[in-house]
C-alpha positions as CSV (number, residue, x, y, z in Angstrom):
1,M,26.9,-9.8,-44.4
2,K,25.2,-11.9,-41.9
3,A,26.7,-13.7,-38.9
4,K,25.3,-16.1,-36.4
5,I,25.9,-15.5,-32.7
6,S,27.5,-18.6,-31.3
7,N,28.4,-17.9,-27.6
8,Y,29.8,-15.6,-25.0
9,K,33.5,-15.2,-24.6
10,G,34.5,-16.8,-21.3
11,G,36.8,-19.0,-19.3
12,P,36.3,-21.6,-16.6
13,H,35.2,-19.0,-14.0
14,T,34.1,-16.0,-16.0
15,Q,31.7,-14.9,-18.7
16,Y,32.0,-11.6,-20.6
17,V,28.5,-10.6,-21.6
18,D,29.7,-7.7,-23.8
19,R,32.0,-10.0,-25.9
20,M,30.5,-12.5,-28.2
21,I,31.8,-15.2,-30.6
22,L,30.1,-14.9,-34.1
23,I,30.3,-17.2,-37.1
24,P,30.1,-15.1,-40.3
25,E,28.8,-16.4,-43.6
26,G,31.4,-17.3,-46.1
27,T,34.4,-17.4,-43.8
28,E,36.1,-20.7,-43.5
29,N,39.6,-20.0,-42.1
30,K,41.5,-17.5,-39.9
31,E,42.9,-15.5,-42.8
32,Q,39.4,-14.7,-44.1
33,A,38.2,-13.7,-40.5
34,E,41.3,-11.5,-40.1
35,K,40.1,-9.3,-43.1
36,L,36.9,-8.5,-41.1
37,K,38.8,-7.0,-38.2
38,G,37.6,-3.4,-37.3
39,K,34.2,-3.7,-39.0
40,K,31.0,-2.7,-37.2
41,V,28.4,-5.2,-36.2
42,V,24.7,-4.5,-35.3
43,W,22.3,-6.8,-33.5
44,T,18.7,-5.9,-33.5
45,T,16.5,-6.9,-30.5
46,P,13.0,-8.4,-31.1
47,G,11.7,-5.0,-29.9
48,G,13.6,-3.1,-32.6
49,N,16.5,-1.6,-30.5
50,K,20.0,-1.9,-32.0
51,I,23.1,-2.8,-30.1
52,N,26.4,-1.9,-31.9
53,G,29.7,-3.7,-31.7
54,Q,33.1,-3.9,-33.4
55,I,35.1,-7.0,-34.5
56,T,38.2,-7.2,-32.5
57,K,40.0,-10.4,-33.7
58,P,39.5,-13.8,-35.2
59,H,38.6,-16.7,-32.8
60,G,40.2,-20.0,-33.5
61,K,41.1,-21.4,-36.9
62,S,37.7,-22.1,-38.5
63,G,36.7,-18.5,-39.3
64,A,34.9,-17.4,-36.2
65,I,35.3,-13.8,-34.9
66,L,35.2,-12.0,-31.5
67,V,33.0,-8.9,-31.2
68,K,33.0,-6.4,-28.4
69,F,29.5,-4.8,-28.0
70,E,28.7,-1.5,-26.4
71,K,26.7,-3.2,-23.7
72,G,26.0,-6.8,-22.9
73,L,23.7,-8.9,-25.0
74,P,20.9,-10.9,-23.4
75,G,20.9,-14.7,-23.5
76,Q,18.1,-14.6,-26.1
77,A,20.7,-13.3,-28.6
78,L,22.4,-16.8,-28.8
79,G,21.6,-18.5,-32.1
80,T,20.2,-15.3,-33.7
81,E,21.8,-13.3,-36.5
82,A,23.7,-10.1,-36.5
83,E,24.6,-7.8,-39.4
84,I,28.2,-7.0,-40.3
85,L,28.4,-3.6,-42.0
């Protein structure tokens, strides 16, 4: 399943570069996003390296999810696609 990387997790004064908000294909509400909790996510860099992550929880009511990656993702990752395994 594909998911689009939307943004970093953050607040008014902080930005967590290892946590990203993703919008998976086919999820439209919080209940559908809850079913993806615990699954692995892989983002591939343009150079071919893979950065792994895991879905921690749903984000909001429209089906978005929060993913914690092993290390921070670069800004070039915003708007690209990741693979949910």
